[in-house]
N, C-alpha and C positions, 0 to 999 in steps of 0.2 A: 727544612729549616725555614723559619719565618723570615719575611722580607726585612731588610734593614730599616731602622726608624726613618732615615732620610727619605725613603721612597713612599712613606705614608703621609697622608694629609694630617694637618693639625687636628687635635680633638675638637670636634664641633657637633652640634645637633641643630641643624637649620629648622627642622620640623618643630622642635621645642621652642625655638626662638619665635617662629611665626605664631605658634599657638599662644604664647604668653602675650605677644604684642596685640593679637586680635582680641584676646579675652580682656586685656586691660582697657582697650578702647570701648568695649561693650558694657563693662560693669565696674563700678567703683570698688565694690567689695572684692572683686577678683584682682583689681590693681593692688589693693592693700596686701594681698598674699604675695605679691611680687615686688613690693617697693624696696626690699633689701637689695635688689639688683642695681648695679651701676651700668652706665652706658658701655664701659670697657668690658663688661661681662659678656656682651654679645660679640659674635665672631665677625659679622658682616658690618661694614661701614653704614650701609643704608639702615640696618636695624639699630645701630647705635644712635643715629640721628633721629629716628622715629622715637626711640625710648627717651632720649634727652628732651625732645619736644613734649612728650606726654608728661614727664615729671615736672617740667617747668610750668606747663599749663596748670597742673595740679597745685604747684607751689603758689601760683598767683591767685588760686581760687576760681579759675575759669573752667568751663566744661571741657572734657576731653573725649572726643569720639572721632569717627572717621572724617567727618566734615571739618570740625574745628582743628584737628591735627593737620589736615591738608591745608587749611587756610593759614595756619601758623607757619608751616613749612614754606608756603608760597611767599608770605611776608618776609621771610628770611632769605628768599631766593634759593631754597634748597629742595623744592618739591620735585623738580625734574630729576634731581640727583638721586632721589629714592624711588624712581620709577613712576612718578606722577600719582594722580588720584586713583588711577587704575590699579596700581600695586596695593594701595591702602584698601581698596574695595575687595581685591582678591584675598587679602589677609582676613577681612571680616567675613567673607562668604565661604572661605575654604576650611574653616575650623568649626567643628560642632560645639554648641554651647555646653559647658560643664560647670559644676558648682565649686570644684576644687582644682586649682592649677599648681599645687605645691610640688607635685612630682615633676612637672615640666620645669619649674623654677630650680629644683634641686639638680636636674640634669644640666641646665645652663650654667649653674654655679660650679658644679664639679668640672665641667669642660673648661670653664674659665680658669680654675685653679691649675688644671693640667697644662694649659697653654702658658700661664704665667711661670710655672715651674720649668717648662721647656726653655722659655726665653731667658730665665735666670741662669739655668745651667749652661746655655749657649754663651751667655755673656761671660760666665766664669771661664769657660773653655777658651774664649777669645783672649781674655786677660792673661790666662796662663801661657798661651802661645806668645803673647807680646812680652812676657817676662817680667810682670809686675812682682812686687814683693809678696812672698808667700803669706806672711803674717797679715798683711792688708787684705789679701784675697780671702783668707779664712774668716776674718772678721766680717767682710762683706757677705760671704756665703751664709754665715750664721744669722746675720741681720735679715737677709732675704728669706731664709727659712722661717724665722720668727714672724715676719710680715705675712708669709703665706699661711702660717698656722693661725694667726689672728684673723685673717680673711676667711678662713674655713669655719669660724665659729658663728656663722650667720643664723643658725637655727636656735640659738640660745634664747630662752624666754626670760627677759630681764625684769618683767613686772610682777610684783607680788602684792597681795593685799595686806593691810595692817593686821587683819585676823590671822593670816598665815604666819606673820612674824611672831604673834603671841602663841598660837596653838600648834604650829608645826615646826617650831625651832627646837634646838636641843633641850630635851627634858619636858617638852610640851608647855602647857600653861603654868605648871608648877615651877618648871625651870626658869620661866620668864619672870613670874611674880615673886617667887621665893627661891632665888639662887642660893647656892651653898655659901656659908659664911666666908667672907673674904672675897667673894665674887667668883666668877666662872673662868677667870683667866689663868694663864700659866704662872705658877709661883716664881718669885725671885729669891735670891739668897738672903735678902734682908726683909724681915716681916713688916716693918713700918712702910717700906716702899711697896710691898705687895698689897698691903691694906689700902694705901692711898691711891694706887692705880687699879685696884681690884684685879691685880695680875696683869700679865702681858696678854694682849688680845690679837688673835689672828686677823690679818688684813691691815694691821697698823704698821706705820713707819716710825720706829723708835730711835731717836737720835741721841747719842751719847757724845757730848762735846766738852772741850776744855783746852787750856793752853798745853804746850808740850810738857811731858813728864808729870802730868797730874794724876795719871792712872786710868785714862780712858780705855785703853786696851785691856787692862785688868778687869774693869767693870764689864765690858762686852763679853770677854771670854768667860767670866764667872756666870753671867746671865745664861750663856749657852750651856755651860757645864751643869748648872743647877736645873735647867730645863730638861736636859737629857737624863739627869738623875731622877727627875720627877716623871719620867716616862714619855717625854716629848722629844722626838728625834731632832737633832740640831746640827748645824754646819757652820764653819768659820772659813771665810775667804780672807786671808791675811796678805796684804800687799806690802806689809812693813816688817813683820816678825816671821821667823822660821817656825815650822811645826815643832821643832825641838824646844825652842824657847817657850812656846805656848804651853806645851805639856809640862815642862820643867816648872813653870809658875804654878800650874795646877797642883803638882805634887808637893811643892814647897808650901803652898797655901793650905792644902788639905792636911799635911803632916805637921803644920805649924813649925816649920824648920827654916833656918836661915837659908835663903836661896843661893847666896854666895858659897856657903859651905857645901851645898849640894852640887854646885857646878864644879867646885874644886876637888870634890871627892874626899872631904874631911868629916863625913858623917860618922857619929858614934854608932855603936851597935843598936842602941835603942832607937836612934833616929833612922837607921837603916830598916829596922823592923816597921816603923811607922810609914816610911816612904814606900816600902814594899806593899803594905796593906792598901795605901792610897792608889798605888800603881795598878794593883789588881782591880780595885773598884773602878778606876777610870777605864780600864780595858773592857769592862762589861757595859760601858755606857753607849747608847746609840748616838754617837757624835763623830763627825768627820771634819778633817782639817784640809784645806787646800791652800798651799803657800806658793803655788806656781805663778809666774809673772803674767797673769791674764788681767791686764789693767783696763781693758775696755768694758763698758757696761754691757755690750752685746755678749762678749765672752763670759762675763759674770752671770748674766741671766741664763745663758745656755748651760753653764755648770750647775746652777741652782736647779734647773729643770731635770737634768740628769740625776742629780742627787735625790730629788723628790721622787723620781720614778723608782729609785732603788730602795729608799728608806721611808717614804711618807713624811717628808720634811715638815717641821712645824716652826722652827726658829732658825733664822739665817743671820749671821753677823758679817758685816763688811768693814774691814779695817785697812785704810780709811778713805773717806770721800776724796780728799785732795790728791791722792795718788791714782785716782780713777780718771779714765779718759772717756770721751764720747764715742763716736763711731770709730774714728782713727785720728791720728795726728794730722793727716792731710785734710780731713773733713772739718777739723775744729776751726771755729771762728773765735769770737771773744770767749775768754775763759768763763765769764759769768754765765753766758748762754749755754756753754757746754755743761757746766755743773747743774744748771737748771734742768737740762735734758736728763742728766743722770738721776737727779732726785725724782723727776716725774716717772722715769722708767722703773725705779725701785719701788715707788708707791704703787704703780700699776701691778708690779710683780707681786707685792704683798697681797693686794686685793684679789688678783687672778688666782694665785696659788693657795690662797687662804693660809698664809704663814705670817709670822712676825719677822720683819726685816729690821735688824739693829744696825744702824749706820753710825760709825765713828767719824767725828768731824773735828777739825781744828777750829780755834777761835782766832780773831785778829789780836793785835797787841794792845789794844786800847785799855782793856781792863787791867792788864799788868802795869801799863804806864801810869794809870790812875790809882793803882793799888786798891781795887774794889772787886766785889763779886761780879761775875760775868752776867750779862743780860742778853736778850734775844738779838739785839742790834749788833752784838759782837760776833755773831756767826759769820764765818769767813767766806768771802768771795761772792756769795749769792743770797738773796732773800728767799729763794725757793725752798731752802731748808726749813725755814720757819713756816712757810706756807704749807708745804706738803707734809711736814711731820705731824703725827698725832700726839706724840709725847717728845718733849725736849728735856733731857736730863744733863745738867752741868755738873762736872766733877771739879770741885774747887778745893785747893790746898794752899792757903795763904802763905805757908812757909816757903813755897816754891818761888814766890815773887822776890825779885832782887832786893827790894827795900826791907824784906822781912827775914833775910837769911840768918841773921844772928839772934833772932828772938827765940829763946828757949821755950817760952810759953806757947809757941805755935807748933812745936815739934809734934808731929803725928796728928795735928788737928785737921779735919777734913769735913766737907759738906757735900751732900747730894742736893742739888737744887732742881726741883721740878719747875722749870720756867714756863712750860706749856703742857697742858693736858686738855685734849679736846672735850672730854666729857667728865672732868673731875677737877679737884682742887689743885692749886699750885702752892709752893712753899718749899721749905728746906728741911733736911734731916741732918742731925749732928752725927758725924762719923769719926772713926779713928783709923788712920792708915798705919798698918803694921809694915814698916818698910822692909825689914828683914824677911818677913813671910810673904811679902807681895800680895797683901790682901786688905780689904776694907771690912771693918766690923762696926756695928752700931755702938755709939757711945753709951755709957751708963745712963745718962740723962735721957737719951732717946729711947732706950729700952723701957724706962719707967714711964715715959710719956710718948707713945708711938704716933701721936698726931703730928702732921707737918706744921712747922712754925711758919708764921707769915714772913714774907720777904721785906 
């Protein structure tokens, strides 16, 4: 039987660390192969201090070699703590000159990840023994794992040429210069919206915002359902509605049946036939729903990664932002900062996983008080929504404002307002809200003139 883990030393490779330090002090090109390393990646304190000294000399534009590193360490009063000039000379003389040190760098990085994993696991064990809340521990564990995964992506090459974008992208040069009509994005249920956005684009944070009861959740769910119907796997994380309510809305909308009759079981034979057909259609769609109370952004991103591994996720909706927390309630500071962190995390998630993240958000009360269309300044709690979002779509139904409750001319009147689009036009679409069916349709005037109107 192998020896228990406790009796083994931490994962280290002193030889690789010495080789990288010596090579970096000899040749600038070799240092550039290792500049992804941080001082904490080295296992010995003396190696951390030497590496920190090298990187700071380089950042200042000064030469870095055995002599200059020794002089800088002496200026700081640290030279003797790293073994003096003798140790630096031994490093330089004890390693043969090579042209490529990437294998040594890889070993150092891998050992560093293993040590960090051990420390994280030991911290979790200690907190378990101390009797902390299980939910907080699980959130912290997921957050630590995500940090380790991000740390492990050091080999990724982030730089591409403009020519690569044109000639090596999807469809090659023809795909770039002559995209399909309507664009290369994921289609939406509403053709004028698809045309104005050129579809939904992976890597984008798509915000659907509005005052309560405007239909934000309906829009987000329909975007996901239609994406799945078009062959793009989708997922919905709902912190507000149950899975049964979401699917019931899809069935009522697709069958064009009164949702209240469906809930009460008063459907006619013809309506039952239509709902059965829609139910079978929905059953075949590559779409998943998660209505469990995972309200932290770390738990949400972990759930998204798991679903992506299972289905090849392309569209993810989160309903909604204001019910989401940062790391945990105990770690939260001001709510604005917490929501900013959440928006940043979701934007990074969209870019990293190459998916569309649809984020449902509330608005403050100002537009309702002033009885006007919403605008970007009405986004609730944080300006980071406006900054991070690639598209902001307001759902506006003036009949829902208190001052308009008795106006018959506003019954069913709705607007989709594209208040922000990073690479396209803004404007509004005239819509009709079918309250009984729980769906939005383009108005006749919008269908005849699919262009966005000016705000």
